[in-house]
C-alpha positions, 0 to 999 in steps of 0.5 A: 474500558480503560478504567476497568483495565487499570483495575485489572492491571493491579493483579500484575505480579511484577512491580515494574510491569504493573507500574508501566501498564498503569502509567500507560493507561492513565496517560491514554485516559487523560489524552482521550479526554481531549477528543470530543468525538472520534475523528472521521477516519478513527483514532489509533493510540500507542502508549508504553514504556519505551527503553531510552538507553537499555533496561531501567531507562524506560519512559512512558511515550504516547503516539496518536495517529489519525489514519489516512483512511477509515479504520474498520476495527476496534482493538485493545491490546496490552502486550510487549509490543505495539500491534501495528499490523492493522495499519500496514495496509495503509503504508502500501502503495495503493493502486486504484481500479475503476469499475463500471457495470451497466445495462440498458436500465442502470449503471454503477460506478465503483473503485477498488483500492487495496482491499477496499471496495467502494460503490461511488455512484448508481444511476438509472437510464430512464429508457423504457423497456422493449415495446411490441408494435408494428409499422411506423410505430415500431420504427418511431419507437426504435428511433426514440429508444436509440436516442435515449440510449445515446443520451444514457451512454453520454451520461454514463461517460460524464459520470465516469469522467467525473469519478475516475479522471481525478484519481491520480493512481488509477491503474485500470478500468473494468467494464461489466454487466449483463447482455451486450450493452457494455460492449456497445458502450465500450465501442463508442466514444463516450469515455475520455480517451485516457479512461478508454485506454485503461479498459483491460477487461469486459466481464459478464455479470448478472446484475448492475448494482452492488452485487454486479460490482462484486461479480466484476471483482470476483471475475477479474482476480486473475486479470488484476494479478496478470496486470501486476505480473506484466508490470514486474516483467517489464521493469525487470526486463528494463533492468536486465536490458541496461545490464546486457547493453552495458549502459551503466544505468543498472546497479545491484547489491545492497552496498552499491545501490545504497551508495547511489541512493545516498547520492540521489542518482537512483531513478527506480529502486527494485526490492524483493518483498522476500528480503529477510535481512535487517539493518542494525545500528550500533552507537557509542554512549560516550561519543558520536561514533555510529556504525551500521551493519546488515544481517539476518534477524536471527543473528542480531542477539548473538551480535549484541552479545559480541559487542557488549563490553567492547571498546569504542574504536573512536573514544576507547570507552566500552559503551557500544550498544545496539540502538536500532534494528530495522527491516532492510526493506523498510530502511531502503524504501525510506531512503528512496522516498527521501531521495524522490526515487520510485520503488518497485516491489517484486513478488517472490512468487513470480519468475522475475521476483525470484530472479531479483532475489536469487541473482541480485540479492533482492536489491537492484536499481535503475539509475538516472544517469551513468556514473563516471569514476 
């Protein structure tokens, strides 16, 4: 396919663009020969002519990524930018939800992580169906069936412990299934106490197989949304409590929070997912002068024009240029990660998220300790 694309690229009218595209295709083709087979999670290659210091300074650069999870698409694009949107999901903090669907005949275990649903295991109970008999036979059969049910519940609990306990970021557990069996299982002590505490909903389904798991996911959308809504409410209430009680542990506004982040004293960083600003880096081509400013994306072009030809404040040589434009959200999140700070992203759709953006500029923090001047 790349060989065909190389031929197609010969029709590009611009000499510079044609050369850059063909050079990039050649570079990718050469590198792909090093792979004997596709890696387990797939393969992502970005290659292009990247400006090093303004127009005319392009250099062919190649980036190879082995995704942390299996990538589900095949995509080829020749464009003016790298298409990273299909990888963005991997960068988000992933919360895992466990699912157990069971009745008296079978059970299924699954996980939901981001947009990915995995049925991990399915087992059968081995319990015979209901049997009509009278007298001693009926009582004996009932006792045998009850004993088998207890054994089956114990097996379900053991499998659940093996599957869900090792998951560090397990958020909640959802139970489902047809009939009352799921309630009998929930009432007993068959799950590890930490898993039992994570049960947030019990949902009626028609099946216990993959279809039953899907029914649980469909029936719990509002529940999962409410869980995150409650979490956002709690973290915002904690932040407001620190402000109201004047503990000195609350901080807000980009400049103040950034200073605390750089000093390593932020415990939790609160960011609005609707942050629209970018962080612009200006450097001098003749000395080590660096300046950073925050602005709206639509102001960047005008800002670049305004500094063009301006003398550097440090060396007086007119070689100032914008060298990087990064989303403020990403820049602050990366700084927080470096400092070992937890990051909470609040949705713009909730009351708490709107308050964070409108009242506190979309950037706030809960500090590890009070700062004394």
